[in-house]
C-alpha positions in Angstrom: -58.6 139.3 235.9 -59.1 140.3 232.3 -56.2 141.8 230.6 -58.1 145.1 229.8 -58.5 145.6 233.7 -54.8 145.1 234.2 -54.0 147.7 231.4 -56.6 150.1 233.1 -54.9 149.7 236.5 -51.5 150.4 234.9 -52.6 153.5 233.0 -54.3 154.8 236.1 -51.2 154.4 238.0 -49.2 156.3 235.5 -51.6 159.0 235.1 -51.8 159.4 238.8 -48.1 159.7 239.2 -47.8 162.3 236.5 -50.9 164.4 237.4 -51.1 163.9 241.2 -47.4 163.5 242.0 -48.0 160.1 243.5 -44.8 158.0 243.7 -44.7 154.7 241.7 -44.6 151.5 243.7 -41.2 149.9 244.0 -39.8 146.8 246.0 -36.8 145.3 247.0 -35.2 142.5 245.0 -35.3 138.9 246.5 -32.1 139.2 248.3 -33.2 142.5 250.0 -36.4 141.0 251.1 -34.5 138.1 252.5 -32.2 140.3 254.4 -35.2 142.4 255.6 -36.9 139.3 257.0 -33.6 138.0 258.5 -33.1 141.3 260.2 -36.5 141.1 261.9 -35.8 137.4 262.8 -32.6 138.6 264.4 -34.4 141.3 266.4 -37.0 138.7 267.6 -34.2 136.3 268.6 -32.6 139.1 270.7 -35.8 140.1 272.3 -36.5 136.4 273.2 -32.9 136.0 274.5 -32.8 139.2 276.6 -36.4 139.2 278.0 -36.3 137.9 281.6 -40.1 137.6 282.1 -43.1 137.0 279.9 -44.6 140.4 280.4 -41.4 142.1 279.4 -41.2 139.7 276.3 -44.8 140.8 275.4 -44.3 144.4 275.9 -41.0 144.5 273.9 -42.4 142.2 271.1 -45.5 144.5 270.9 -43.3 147.6 270.5 -41.1 145.9 267.8 -44.2 144.8 265.8 -45.6 148.3 266.0 -42.2 149.7 264.8 -42.2 147.1 261.9 -45.7 148.1 260.9 -45.0 151.9 261.2 -41.8 151.4 259.0 -43.6 149.5 256.4 -46.4 152.0 256.3 -44.4 155.2 256.4 -42.2 153.7 253.7 -45.1 152.9 251.4 -46.9 156.2 251.9 -43.8 158.4 251.6 -41.9 156.9 248.8 -44.0 154.0 247.5 -41.8 151.3 248.8 -43.3 147.9 249.3 -41.7 145.9 252.0 -42.9 142.3 253.3 -44.8 142.9 256.5 -46.5 139.5 257.2 -43.4 137.3 256.7 -41.3 139.7 258.8 -43.9 139.8 261.5 -44.2 136.1 261.5 -40.5 135.6 261.7 -40.3 138.1 264.4 -42.9 136.3 266.6 -41.5 132.8 265.6 -38.0 133.9 266.6 -38.8 135.6 269.8 -41.0 132.9 271.3 -38.7 130.1 270.0 -35.6 131.6 271.5 -37.5 132.7 274.6 -38.8 129.2 275.2 -35.4 127.7 274.7 -33.8 130.2 277.1 -36.4 129.4 279.6 -35.9 125.7 279.3 -32.1 126.1 279.6 -32.4 128.2 282.8 -34.8 125.8 284.6 
């Protein structure tokens, strides 16, 4: 991307923040993003551990994924906060299915 385009985007964002009252985009430091992803990994692990059946696991996991998406969306639109959605979703899915599979194998 040419430098003039980058500068144009920066100026556009600053002018929109001043004239339209739009919040500037902010993000967490690396340790904050790591904690965010770890928290959703823990949620996925708990879902996989506590779900007795596959249907319950999928319903609970779908609800958690919708909650994750809505929290990222609301934070972005309300305050301009950028949270990692894709890594947290992948961690949620991997942990829930991994722990669910291991729990199933240990029970049977």
